[in-house]
LODRENRO-529120 format. One line per field, with one value per residue: residue number from 1; x, y, z of N, C-alpha, C in turn. Coordinates in Angstrom, 2 decimals, decimal comma, padded with zeros to 5 digits. Each point is the difference from the previous one (the first is absolute). Layout:
BEGIN
i	c(NUM|...)
nu	c(X|...)
nv	c(Y|...)
nw	c(Z|...)
cau	c(X|...)
cav	c(Y|...)
caw	c(Z|...)
cu	c(X|...)
cv	c(Y|...)
cw	c(Z|...)
//
This chain:
BEGIN
i	c(1|2|3|4|5|6|7|8|9|10|11|12|13|14|15|16|17|18|19|20|21|22|23|24|25|26|27|28|29|30|31|32|33|34|35|36|37|38|39|40|41|42|43|44|45|46|47|48|49|50|51|52|53|54|55|56|57|58|59|60|61|62|63|64|65|66|67|68|69|70|71|72|73|74|75|76|77|78|79|80|81|82|83|84|85|86|87|88|89|90|91|92|93|94|95|96|97|98|99|100|101|102|103|104|105|106|107|108|109|110|111|112|113|114|115|116|117|118|119|120|121|122|123|124|125|126|127|128|129|130|131|132|133|134|135|136|137|138|139|140|141|142|143|144|145|146|147|148|149|150|151|152|153|154|155|156|157|158|159|160|161|162|163|164|165|166|167|168|169|170|171|172|173|174|175|176|177|178|179|180|181|182|183|184|185|186|187|188|189|190|191|192|193|194|195|196|197|198|199|200|201|202|203|204|205|206|207|208|209|210|211|212|213|214|215|216|217|218|219|220|221|222|223|224|225|226|227|228|229|230|231|232|233|234|235|236|237|238|239|240|241|242|243|244|245|246|247|248|249|250|251|252|253|254|255|256|257|258|259|260|261|262|263|264|265|266|267|268|269|270|271|272|273|274|275|276|277|278|279|280|281|282|283|284|285|286|287|288|289|290|291|292|293)
nu	c(-023,86|000,02|001,37|-000,26|-001,53|-000,57|001,34|-000,68|-000,59|000,80|-000,62|001,13|-000,51|001,56|-000,05|000,54|001,08|000,55|-001,53|000,47|001,07|001,19|000,63|-000,94|000,44|000,05|-000,17|-000,88|-000,92|000,43|000,03|-000,66|000,08|-000,90|000,61|-001,13|000,18|000,07|-001,15|-000,09|000,93|-000,39|-001,05|000,66|000,67|-001,12|-000,29|000,71|-000,09|-001,34|-000,30|000,93|-000,78|001,26|000,38|000,20|000,53|-001,07|001,19|000,80|000,84|000,11|000,35|-000,77|000,28|-000,99|000,19|001,03|000,38|000,12|-001,46|000,30|-001,42|-000,11|-000,35|-000,24|-000,78|000,83|-001,08|-000,27|-000,85|-000,11|000,63|-000,52|-000,24|000,11|000,12|-000,34|000,92|-000,07|001,35|-000,82|000,57|-000,83|000,97|-000,84|000,44|-001,15|000,01|000,07|001,50|-000,02|-001,49|000,32|001,38|-000,84|-000,70|000,84|000,43|-001,86|000,17|000,89|000,00|000,97|000,36|-000,59|-000,15|000,91|-001,13|-000,03|-000,81|000,02|000,02|-001,25|-000,53|-000,72|-000,96|000,27|000,09|-001,02|-000,68|000,33|-000,71|-000,85|001,31|000,73|000,48|-001,34|000,55|-000,33|-000,90|001,37|000,81|-001,37|000,15|-001,14|-000,95|-000,36|-001,26|000,03|000,18|000,01|001,19|-000,42|-000,01|001,10|-001,04|001,42|000,35|000,94|000,27|000,59|000,98|-000,87|-000,22|000,76|000,47|000,74|001,13|-001,25|-000,54|-000,97|-000,05|-000,77|-000,30|-001,02|-000,78|-000,84|000,13|-000,61|000,62|000,47|000,26|-000,64|001,57|-000,39|000,86|-000,96|000,00|001,06|-001,35|000,38|000,59|-001,25|-000,70|000,79|-000,16|-001,63|000,30|001,03|-001,06|-001,29|000,70|000,40|-001,08|-000,70|000,99|000,06|-001,20|-000,27|-000,86|000,33|000,10|-000,04|000,22|000,88|000,75|000,75|000,81|001,06|000,04|-000,10|001,34|000,59|-000,17|-000,91|000,05|-001,17|-000,53|000,99|-000,17|-001,43|000,03|001,08|-000,90|-000,42|-000,98|-000,49|-001,36|000,51|-000,04|-001,17|-000,17|-001,13|000,90|000,17|001,53|-000,36|000,10|-001,30|-000,43|001,12|-000,32|-000,10|-000,76|000,47|-001,20|000,45|-000,16|-000,72|000,23|000,77|-000,83|000,15|-000,24|-001,01|-000,36|000,09|-000,63|-000,69|-000,14|-000,34|-000,95|-000,98|-000,24|-000,45|-000,69|-000,57|000,19|-000,22|-001,42|000,17|-000,97|-000,93|-000,10|-000,63|-000,94|-000,44|-000,19|-001,26|000,13|-001,13|000,93)
nv	c(015,38|000,29|-000,18|-000,05|000,33|-000,19|000,81|000,89|-000,90|-000,64|001,02|000,45|001,08|000,44|-001,48|000,65|-000,30|001,15|000,06|-000,24|000,65|-001,03|000,41|-000,18|-000,25|001,16|000,30|000,84|-000,79|000,09|-001,35|-000,10|-001,30|000,05|-001,24|-000,57|-000,38|-001,14|-000,24|000,81|-000,70|-001,08|000,91|000,22|-000,85|-000,64|000,92|-000,48|-000,88|000,12|000,78|-000,99|-000,57|000,35|-001,12|000,24|-000,81|000,61|-000,16|-000,12|000,39|-001,17|-000,17|000,76|000,66|000,76|000,43|001,41|-000,56|-000,99|-000,54|-000,07|-000,58|-001,40|000,63|-001,25|-000,07|-001,13|001,13|-000,45|-000,36|-000,41|001,42|000,38|-001,37|-001,20|-000,88|-000,38|-000,81|-000,40|-000,76|-000,43|001,35|000,61|000,89|000,61|000,66|000,15|-000,95|000,74|000,15|000,88|000,06|-000,51|000,80|000,79|000,02|000,04|001,02|000,57|-000,50|000,34|001,00|-000,82|001,04|000,88|-000,62|-000,17|000,10|-000,16|000,74|-000,97|001,40|-000,19|000,04|-001,27|000,63|001,04|-000,75|-000,46|001,23|-000,08|-000,75|000,40|000,46|-000,34|000,47|-000,10|000,32|-000,30|000,74|000,18|-000,12|001,13|000,70|-000,44|001,13|000,56|000,91|000,40|001,54|000,07|000,91|-001,29|000,34|-000,84|-000,72|-000,01|-001,23|-000,01|-000,95|-000,67|-000,20|000,40|-000,48|000,85|-000,07|001,21|000,41|000,42|-001,39|-000,46|-001,44|001,24|000,00|-000,91|000,88|-000,86|-000,11|-001,32|-001,54|-000,53|-000,69|000,08|-000,82|-000,23|000,18|-000,90|001,02|-000,20|000,61|-000,61|-001,30|000,08|-000,16|-001,13|-000,52|000,38|-000,48|-000,90|-000,12|000,05|-001,10|-000,94|000,17|-000,10|-000,51|-000,25|000,03|001,12|-000,90|000,98|-000,24|001,25|-001,05|-000,55|-000,80|-000,89|001,00|-000,57|-000,45|-001,19|000,48|-000,74|-000,75|000,72|000,91|000,46|-000,26|-001,18|-000,07|000,31|-001,02|-000,60|000,24|-000,10|-000,85|-000,74|000,74|-000,27|001,37|-000,55|001,16|-000,38|-000,82|-001,05|-000,42|-001,15|000,31|-000,61|000,33|000,14|-001,24|000,70|000,53|000,81|000,35|001,18|001,04|000,09|-001,38|-000,48|-000,76|001,40|000,70|-000,89|000,35|001,20|-000,37|-000,50|000,97|000,66|-000,59|000,06|001,24|000,37|-000,77|000,59|001,41|000,00|-000,99|000,94|000,44|-000,76|000,55|-001,36|000,58|-000,23|001,59|000,16|000,58|000,84|000,72)
nw	c(-021,18|001,33|000,29|001,28|-001,19|001,15|-000,04|000,10|000,31|-000,88|-000,77|000,10|-000,20|-000,35|000,53|001,46|-000,15|000,66|000,42|-001,29|000,35|000,59|-001,23|000,01|-000,93|-000,70|-000,93|-000,41|-000,02|-001,37|000,08|000,95|000,09|000,52|-000,91|-000,29|-001,30|-000,32|-000,17|000,98|000,38|-000,33|000,07|001,49|-000,20|-000,48|000,67|000,54|-000,72|-000,17|001,01|000,26|001,43|000,40|000,90|001,19|000,40|001,19|000,91|001,06|-001,08|000,42|-001,59|-000,13|-000,77|000,33|-001,28|000,07|-001,37|000,65|-000,13|-000,85|000,58|000,19|001,04|000,10|000,88|-000,12|000,36|-001,42|000,85|-001,50|000,00|000,96|-000,77|001,15|-000,40|001,10|-000,46|001,78|-000,38|-001,02|-000,64|-000,04|-000,74|-000,17|-001,21|000,42|000,18|001,30|-000,22|000,96|-000,54|-001,66|000,45|000,72|-001,20|-001,43|000,61|000,22|-001,33|000,48|-000,72|000,17|-000,14|000,89|001,31|-000,92|000,15|001,09|-000,24|-001,19|-000,06|-000,38|-001,45|000,00|-000,78|000,54|001,15|-000,56|-000,40|001,36|-000,16|000,78|000,78|000,87|000,88|000,50|-001,18|-001,06|-000,84|-001,11|001,09|000,09|-000,90|-000,54|000,12|-001,30|000,41|-001,30|-000,24|-001,48|-000,66|-000,30|001,32|-000,27|000,85|000,89|-000,09|000,68|-000,48|001,52|-000,91|-000,80|001,35|-000,31|001,26|000,00|000,38|001,02|-000,34|-001,18|-000,75|000,37|-001,22|000,06|-000,87|000,27|001,25|000,06|-000,08|001,37|-000,52|001,32|000,33|001,49|000,82|000,24|000,91|001,42|000,40|001,17|-000,61|-001,03|000,93|000,10|-001,10|000,16|001,93|-000,24|-001,00|000,70|000,93|-000,87|-000,35|001,31|000,42|-001,18|-000,03|-000,34|000,49|000,92|-001,43|-000,65|-000,11|-000,80|001,45|000,21|-000,46|000,21|-001,06|000,76|-000,68|-000,80|001,02|000,06|000,66|-000,95|000,90|000,04|-001,12|000,45|001,08|-000,69|-000,61|001,38|-000,28|001,09|000,23|-001,26|-000,25|-000,44|000,21|-000,33|-000,40|000,89|-000,40|000,40|001,10|000,17|-000,96|-000,54|-000,20|001,31|-000,83|000,73|000,05|000,32|000,86|-001,17|000,36|-000,81|-000,83|-000,48|001,30|000,08|-001,12|000,29|000,96|-000,59|-000,83|001,23|000,11|-000,83|000,53|000,99|000,32|-001,02|000,67|001,24|-000,44|-000,98|000,47|-000,86|000,41|-000,33|-000,22|001,04|000,50|-000,17|-001,17|000,34|-001,36)
cau	c(-000,28|001,18|000,65|-000,28|-001,17|-000,52|000,68|000,16|-000,20|001,23|001,10|000,04|001,20|001,05|000,11|001,21|000,79|000,84|-000,56|-000,07|001,55|000,29|000,34|-000,82|000,65|-000,53|-001,22|-001,17|-000,14|-001,60|-001,24|000,14|-001,47|-000,12|-000,97|-000,64|000,34|000,68|-000,99|000,22|001,24|000,10|-000,63|001,00|001,34|-000,25|-000,09|001,48|000,85|-000,90|000,59|001,45|000,50|001,18|-000,29|000,92|-000,92|000,85|-000,45|000,27|001,14|001,21|001,68|000,06|000,47|-000,84|000,68|-000,79|-000,92|-001,11|000,49|-001,20|-000,51|-000,68|000,80|-000,82|000,03|-000,83|-000,41|-001,86|-000,22|000,57|001,40|000,71|-000,42|000,61|-000,56|000,87|-000,68|000,92|000,95|-000,13|-000,43|-000,37|-000,02|-000,05|001,27|-000,25|-000,20|000,64|000,57|000,36|-000,74|000,29|000,90|-000,52|-001,06|000,65|000,31|-000,94|-000,25|001,30|000,56|001,37|000,78|000,00|000,68|001,13|-000,46|-000,49|000,40|000,15|-001,66|-000,14|-000,90|000,31|000,39|001,49|001,13|000,13|000,86|001,61|000,41|000,37|000,86|001,17|001,14|-000,57|-001,20|-001,02|-001,16|-000,41|000,31|-001,09|-000,90|-000,11|-000,68|-000,95|-000,75|000,32|-000,56|000,90|-000,63|-001,30|-001,14|-000,14|000,55|000,49|000,72|001,44|000,50|001,38|001,26|000,12|000,02|001,49|000,00|001,26|-000,02|-000,52|-000,28|-000,73|-000,38|-001,56|-000,11|-001,33|-000,23|-001,24|000,50|-001,39|000,03|001,20|000,15|001,46|-000,38|000,53|-000,15|-000,41|001,24|-000,21|-000,10|000,83|001,26|000,12|000,01|001,43|000,45|-000,50|000,50|001,13|-000,03|-000,20|001,21|001,29|-000,46|000,06|001,45|000,73|-000,73|-000,36|-001,33|-001,19|000,52|-000,42|000,88|-000,49|000,84|001,02|000,16|000,91|000,49|001,58|000,66|000,44|001,40|000,37|-001,17|000,02|-000,17|001,10|000,93|-000,52|000,70|001,02|000,33|-000,02|-001,06|-000,91|-000,36|-000,19|-001,51|-000,11|-001,31|-000,83|000,20|001,00|000,21|-000,51|001,17|-000,29|000,26|000,25|-001,02|-001,49|000,04|-001,30|-000,52|-000,33|-000,97|000,58|000,72|-000,63|000,26|001,04|001,03|-000,26|000,25|001,39|000,81|000,07|000,95|001,54|000,27|000,73|001,48|001,31|000,02|000,87|001,20|000,74|000,31|-000,45|-001,24|-001,24|-001,04|-001,35|-001,15|-000,71|-001,21|-000,71|-000,10|-000,73|-000,04)
cav	c(-001,03|-000,68|-001,36|-000,67|000,30|-000,88|-000,64|000,92|-000,45|-000,37|001,07|001,71|000,77|000,60|-000,59|-000,16|-001,44|-000,05|-000,95|-001,46|-000,38|000,32|001,44|001,15|001,12|-000,07|000,95|-000,99|-000,78|000,54|-000,89|-001,25|-001,22|-001,33|-000,67|-000,49|-001,67|-000,40|000,39|001,40|000,24|-000,21|000,93|001,25|-000,63|000,45|001,32|000,47|-000,84|000,75|001,19|000,49|000,76|-000,88|-000,69|-000,17|-000,87|000,59|-000,97|000,87|001,06|000,00|000,09|001,06|001,63|000,45|001,29|001,06|000,72|-001,12|-000,98|000,27|-001,25|-000,58|-000,86|-001,02|-000,68|-001,36|000,02|-000,51|-000,95|-001,09|000,10|000,04|-001,56|-000,56|-001,34|-000,93|-001,23|-000,88|000,69|001,04|001,41|000,73|001,46|001,09|000,95|001,14|-000,18|000,30|-001,01|000,02|-000,71|-001,25|-000,76|000,04|-000,85|-001,02|-000,35|-000,17|-001,04|-001,04|-000,29|000,83|000,55|001,63|000,95|000,95|001,26|000,63|001,31|000,72|000,65|000,21|-000,99|-001,10|000,64|000,69|-000,93|-001,03|000,80|000,82|-001,28|000,84|-001,15|000,31|-001,19|-001,24|-000,66|000,36|-000,54|-001,11|-001,57|-000,87|000,44|-001,15|000,61|001,30|000,26|001,00|000,54|000,57|001,52|000,14|-000,67|-001,55|-000,50|-001,22|-000,50|-000,24|-000,98|-000,73|000,51|001,21|001,19|000,32|001,25|000,40|001,18|001,18|-000,02|-000,95|000,41|000,50|001,11|000,30|001,14|-000,17|-001,49|-000,08|-000,57|-000,53|-001,23|-000,48|-001,01|000,02|-001,27|-000,32|000,08|000,30|001,38|000,47|000,37|000,95|001,71|000,26|000,72|001,13|000,98|000,48|000,98|001,50|000,81|000,55|001,06|001,00|000,31|000,26|000,81|001,18|-000,28|001,20|001,30|-000,42|-000,73|-000,95|-001,32|000,08|000,60|-000,85|-001,46|-000,26|-000,80|-001,00|-000,21|001,56|000,30|001,35|000,76|000,04|000,82|001,52|000,45|-000,06|001,40|000,87|000,43|000,25|001,45|000,85|000,35|000,95|000,49|-000,57|-001,22|-000,40|-001,25|-000,58|-000,14|-001,27|-001,24|000,63|-000,39|000,92|001,46|000,57|001,21|000,90|001,02|001,29|-000,78|000,00|-001,08|000,46|-000,19|-001,54|-000,73|000,86|-000,64|-001,24|000,19|000,70|-001,51|-000,74|000,46|-000,18|-001,58|-000,43|000,22|-000,70|-001,24|-000,70|-000,96|000,93|-000,22|-000,01|000,37|-001,05|000,17|000,35|001,63|000,21|001,18)
caw	c(000,91|000,68|-000,25|001,06|000,28|000,25|001,09|000,87|001,30|000,38|-000,71|000,65|-000,87|000,55|001,28|000,24|-000,03|001,13|001,13|-000,18|000,31|001,05|-000,12|-000,07|-000,95|-001,41|-000,69|-000,43|-001,14|-001,32|000,04|001,22|-000,42|001,43|-000,28|000,93|-000,19|-001,42|-000,89|000,13|-000,29|-001,40|-000,48|-000,06|-000,28|-001,59|-000,13|000,13|-001,34|-001,07|000,10|-000,14|001,21|000,85|001,13|000,88|001,19|001,09|000,88|001,24|000,08|001,15|-000,27|-000,97|-000,11|-001,58|-000,17|000,51|-001,06|-000,30|-001,37|-001,34|-000,11|000,74|000,87|000,11|001,61|000,43|001,70|000,37|000,60|-000,58|-000,23|001,67|000,75|000,08|000,03|000,03|-000,92|000,29|-000,17|-001,01|000,49|-001,11|000,84|-000,88|-000,13|000,54|001,72|000,77|000,21|001,12|000,53|000,15|001,03|001,48|000,02|000,37|001,01|000,80|-000,26|-000,24|-001,31|-000,43|-001,57|-000,51|001,69|-000,20|-000,97|001,18|000,33|-001,44|-000,22|-001,19|-000,27|-000,60|-001,61|-000,12|000,77|-000,95|-001,44|000,08|001,05|001,19|000,92|000,92|000,71|000,20|-001,46|-001,00|000,13|-001,07|000,55|000,65|-001,40|-000,61|-001,47|000,10|-001,26|-000,66|-000,96|-000,57|-000,33|-001,16|000,81|000,26|000,81|-000,21|001,47|-000,10|001,27|-000,22|-000,08|-001,12|001,19|000,64|000,90|000,62|001,14|-000,58|-001,03|-000,25|-001,24|-000,39|-000,91|-000,03|000,80|000,94|000,67|000,60|001,31|000,18|000,84|000,92|000,32|001,41|000,98|001,32|001,16|001,45|000,11|000,93|-000,64|-001,00|000,91|000,41|-001,27|-000,16|000,55|-000,68|-001,20|000,76|000,62|-000,96|-000,46|000,80|000,19|-000,95|-001,14|000,20|000,27|-000,20|-000,57|-001,22|-001,07|-000,96|-000,31|-000,98|-000,91|-001,13|000,18|000,33|-000,63|000,29|001,11|000,84|000,75|-000,05|001,23|000,48|-001,33|000,03|001,29|000,18|-000,97|001,07|-000,57|001,00|000,08|-001,43|-000,01|-001,25|000,13|001,11|-000,17|000,78|000,21|001,41|000,74|000,40|-001,11|-001,18|-001,28|-000,14|-000,04|000,84|-000,95|001,45|-000,29|-001,14|-001,15|-001,20|-000,80|-000,60|001,39|000,27|-000,89|-000,18|001,03|-000,79|-000,71|000,55|000,61|-001,09|-000,87|001,33|000,07|-001,33|000,00|001,23|000,05|-001,35|000,01|-000,55|001,01|-000,21|000,60|000,36|-000,23|-001,49|-000,16|-000,66|-000,50)
cu	c(001,20|000,74|-000,83|-001,31|-000,36|000,56|000,14|000,12|001,71|001,28|000,23|001,01|000,57|000,02|001,24|000,55|000,55|-000,50|000,18|001,35|000,17|001,11|-000,90|000,27|-000,48|-001,25|-001,31|000,08|-001,27|-000,93|000,50|-000,92|000,29|-000,93|-000,71|000,36|000,61|-000,56|000,33|001,45|000,19|-000,62|000,52|001,13|-000,48|-000,62|001,17|000,83|-000,74|000,58|001,48|000,28|000,66|-000,77|000,50|-000,71|000,93|-000,90|-000,31|000,51|001,30|001,08|-000,47|000,16|-000,68|000,38|-001,27|-001,15|-001,24|000,36|-000,95|-000,12|-001,20|000,58|-000,90|000,35|-000,98|-000,50|-001,62|000,11|000,51|001,42|000,49|-000,56|001,26|-000,62|001,06|-000,62|001,20|001,34|000,02|-000,64|-000,42|-000,17|-000,44|000,51|-000,39|000,31|001,41|001,30|000,39|-001,41|000,14|000,54|-000,41|-001,25|000,87|000,92|-000,36|-000,53|001,19|000,49|001,19|000,66|-000,07|000,28|001,14|-000,25|-000,52|000,55|000,13|-001,49|-000,11|-001,16|000,55|000,81|001,26|000,74|000,33|001,01|001,28|000,72|000,49|000,03|000,87|000,81|-000,92|-000,91|-000,50|-001,07|-000,26|000,33|-001,31|-000,90|000,09|-000,13|-000,43|-000,66|000,20|-000,98|000,66|-001,12|-001,04|-000,75|-000,11|000,50|000,67|000,88|001,31|000,72|001,53|000,04|-000,08|-000,44|001,35|-000,08|001,70|-000,03|-000,54|-000,63|-000,77|-000,07|-001,22|000,24|-001,50|-000,34|-000,71|000,50|-001,72|000,18|001,29|-000,69|001,30|-000,11|000,65|-000,12|-000,37|001,19|-000,95|-000,25|001,23|001,31|-000,19|-000,24|001,62|000,73|-000,37|000,40|001,45|000,11|-000,11|001,15|000,83|-000,54|-000,07|001,28|000,66|-000,87|-000,55|-001,71|-000,89|000,65|-000,96|000,88|-000,94|000,37|001,52|000,16|000,37|000,14|001,35|000,71|000,61|001,13|-000,30|-001,46|-000,19|-000,04|001,66|000,89|-000,45|000,70|001,21|000,60|-000,33|-001,49|-000,68|-000,36|000,33|-001,35|-000,08|-001,31|-000,55|000,49|001,22|000,34|-000,03|001,21|000,16|000,37|000,33|-000,91|-001,32|000,14|-001,59|-000,73|-000,08|-000,95|000,21|000,22|-001,01|000,76|001,41|001,41|000,74|001,45|001,56|000,85|000,38|001,30|001,56|000,69|001,08|001,32|001,17|000,18|001,24|001,32|000,68|000,44|-000,54|-001,03|-001,30|-001,19|-001,62|-001,21|-000,94|-001,38|-000,56|000,01|-000,88|-000,22|-000,53)
cv	c(-000,77|-001,12|-000,97|-000,04|-001,18|-000,78|001,48|-000,14|-000,40|000,45|001,55|000,53|000,80|-000,23|000,28|-001,15|000,10|-000,63|-001,66|-000,47|000,24|001,12|001,26|001,09|-000,81|000,66|-001,36|-000,77|000,30|-000,79|-000,96|-000,65|-001,29|-000,83|-000,89|-001,47|-000,07|000,63|001,47|000,32|-000,21|000,82|001,34|-000,23|000,31|001,41|000,72|-000,07|000,78|001,36|000,52|000,40|-001,00|-000,42|-000,16|-000,90|000,02|-001,30|000,83|000,93|-000,12|-000,09|001,10|001,30|000,66|001,46|001,06|000,61|-001,36|-000,93|000,30|-001,35|-000,45|-000,77|-001,10|-000,58|-000,93|-000,18|-000,70|-001,01|-001,52|-000,37|-000,31|-001,21|-000,53|-001,61|-001,42|-001,64|-000,83|001,15|001,07|001,20|000,41|001,30|001,17|001,11|001,54|-000,68|000,24|-001,11|-000,16|-000,84|-001,33|-000,77|-000,26|-001,32|-001,98|-000,47|-000,55|-001,60|-001,03|-000,33|000,75|-000,09|001,30|000,50|000,44|001,27|001,06|001,57|000,91|000,27|-000,14|-001,09|-001,30|000,06|000,31|-000,82|-000,99|000,23|000,40|-001,55|000,86|-001,14|000,99|-001,27|-000,96|-000,65|000,86|-000,61|-000,92|-001,36|-000,86|-000,04|-001,36|000,13|001,37|000,17|001,02|000,50|000,78|001,29|-000,32|-001,05|-001,30|-000,65|-001,66|-000,35|-000,09|-000,74|-000,18|-001,15|000,95|001,56|000,39|000,87|-000,02|001,34|000,92|000,23|-001,10|000,31|-000,22|000,98|000,59|001,62|-000,31|-001,24|000,39|-000,38|-000,97|-001,77|-000,39|-001,62|000,18|-001,32|-000,02|-000,10|000,51|001,61|000,97|000,43|000,98|001,37|000,30|000,98|001,27|001,02|000,15|000,93|001,34|000,57|000,51|001,35|001,27|000,27|000,67|001,06|001,10|-000,04|001,10|001,01|-000,16|-000,65|-001,15|-000,75|000,34|000,55|-000,77|-001,54|-000,33|-000,22|-001,28|-000,15|001,24|000,35|001,53|001,00|000,26|000,96|001,41|000,62|000,04|001,31|001,20|001,02|000,30|001,00|000,92|000,36|001,18|000,62|-000,90|-001,40|-000,14|-001,49|-000,19|-000,17|-001,14|-001,25|000,79|-000,04|000,51|001,21|000,62|001,00|000,93|000,96|000,93|-001,11|000,06|-001,15|000,14|-000,23|-001,39|-000,16|000,63|-000,80|-001,61|000,01|000,33|-001,49|-001,06|000,40|-000,18|-001,82|-000,10|000,39|-000,72|-001,30|-000,68|-001,17|001,11|-000,49|000,30|000,31|-001,08|000,46|000,41|001,73|000,16|001,23|000,32)
cw	c(000,57|-000,52|000,64|000,45|000,68|001,52|000,96|001,42|000,67|-000,61|000,51|-001,09|000,90|001,52|000,42|000,39|001,41|000,96|-000,08|-000,05|001,21|000,39|000,02|-001,00|-001,67|-000,57|-000,49|-001,38|-000,80|001,07|001,21|-000,30|001,07|-000,70|001,02|000,00|-001,34|-001,19|-000,26|-000,52|-001,62|-000,68|-000,34|-001,01|-001,43|-000,20|000,14|-001,11|-000,82|000,00|000,25|000,89|000,74|000,76|001,14|001,26|001,36|001,08|001,31|000,04|000,87|-000,33|-001,58|000,26|-001,49|000,30|000,38|-000,87|-000,10|-001,24|-000,92|-000,82|000,80|001,52|000,52|001,55|000,06|001,33|000,34|000,67|-000,43|000,00|001,45|000,43|000,21|000,35|000,56|000,20|000,86|-000,08|-001,25|000,36|-001,87|000,59|-001,21|000,00|000,88|001,75|000,59|000,21|001,58|000,85|-000,41|000,45|001,31|-000,44|000,23|001,40|001,06|-000,50|000,17|-001,29|-000,52|-001,42|-000,25|001,06|-000,65|-000,91|001,29|000,03|-001,15|-000,67|-001,72|-000,48|-000,40|-001,44|000,26|000,50|-001,30|-001,12|000,51|001,01|001,17|001,20|000,76|000,48|000,28|-000,97|-000,84|-000,21|-001,18|000,44|000,16|-001,25|-000,81|-001,45|000,18|-001,16|-000,15|-001,17|-000,93|-000,51|-001,22|000,95|-000,29|001,17|-000,13|001,50|-000,48|001,42|-000,02|-000,51|-000,99|000,72|000,42|001,10|-000,04|000,64|-000,82|-001,33|-000,47|-001,73|-000,48|-000,64|000,16|000,90|001,41|001,00|000,53|001,31|-000,18|000,89|000,48|000,57|001,23|000,72|001,46|001,04|000,99|-000,40|000,83|-000,89|-000,98|000,86|000,53|-001,13|-000,33|000,84|-000,30|-001,07|000,62|000,78|-000,96|-001,04|000,60|000,36|-001,18|-001,10|000,66|-000,11|000,19|-000,54|-001,64|-001,13|-001,09|000,04|-000,52|-001,37|-001,24|000,52|000,18|-001,06|-000,01|001,06|000,83|000,53|-000,27|001,20|000,41|-001,06|000,50|001,01|000,09|-001,12|000,56|-000,69|001,26|000,26|-000,85|-000,23|-001,39|-000,02|001,73|-000,42|000,46|000,48|001,39|000,86|000,45|-000,99|-001,24|-001,17|000,10|-000,11|000,65|-000,79|001,39|-000,69|-001,14|-001,27|-001,19|-000,89|-000,79|000,78|-000,12|-001,54|000,04|001,07|-000,40|-000,97|000,33|001,02|-000,99|-000,92|000,80|-000,10|-001,29|-000,19|000,91|-000,48|-001,38|000,15|-000,17|001,02|-000,75|000,68|000,64|000,14|-001,62|000,22|-001,54|-000,35|-001,54)
//
C-alpha cells in the first residue's frame, strides 16, 4: 500500500523539480505533493512523519537551487485554490502562502493601498517572501506583516503576531515548517503616488539587474556595512564562469545559468566566489538563496 494512498490525484513519484525553479536546474523529487487545502496538508504531514519521509516546502522556486541528484523525500507545494487566496478588508489584507507576490503588489496598487509597492519586481510566493523577509532598496515585506498563521511539523496550526514576530534583514523568526497565510496592515494612499514608486522600482531593476536571464536573484546576503555585489565586482569576478554558470556582467551578485549549466556548476562557482572574497577582504559571504541537496 502506498504511503500516500488516497492522495493519488495530488501526488506524483519521481517528479522533475527543474521546471519549478527559476534556474530550471535540479533532479527529481521522490514525491511531489500539491495539497488542495489545510486538511490535505495535515494528513500529508502526518503520513510523512509516520513513515520518516523528509519534507520540503516549495514556493515559486525563485531563490532556490536544487541538486542535480534531486531530493530524497516529499516536496510539498501549496498551490491548491485555498492556498492562493487573498482577502481585502479595508487596509487589512490576508494573503495565503501560495499567492503570487507580484499579483498581490499590483492588486494593492490598484486599490490605493500602500506598504508593499517596494516589492515590485520581486518574484515568488507570499509564503516564501515572508519566510526570508523579501525586499530591496525600496522596502521589505516584514514592515507590512502584522501576523502569520503557521503549521508546525506535527500539524498544529497557530498564529504568531508582532511584537513576538520579528523581521530582520532577509530573515524572520519563524521556525514552523509551513507558513499558511500572512496578515498585512497597509495604508490608504493616492494610487498615483504608489504607482510612482512602482515605476521607480522597475526602472532601478531594469537598469541594474540581468532580468532576461536564468537566475535566482541575489545569491549572497549583503555583509554588515558592505554590498555583496560590490565586493564580488572589486574582486574582479564579473564574468567568471564555471561550466555553464557565470557571474553576471550587469550585477555581480547574480549568477546566470547558461546553456548546459548544472546545479553543480552553480555550486562550484558559489564556492569560488566565497573563497576569493574571503582571501581578498576577509569577509565570509552568506547565501541568500536556498540550496536543496
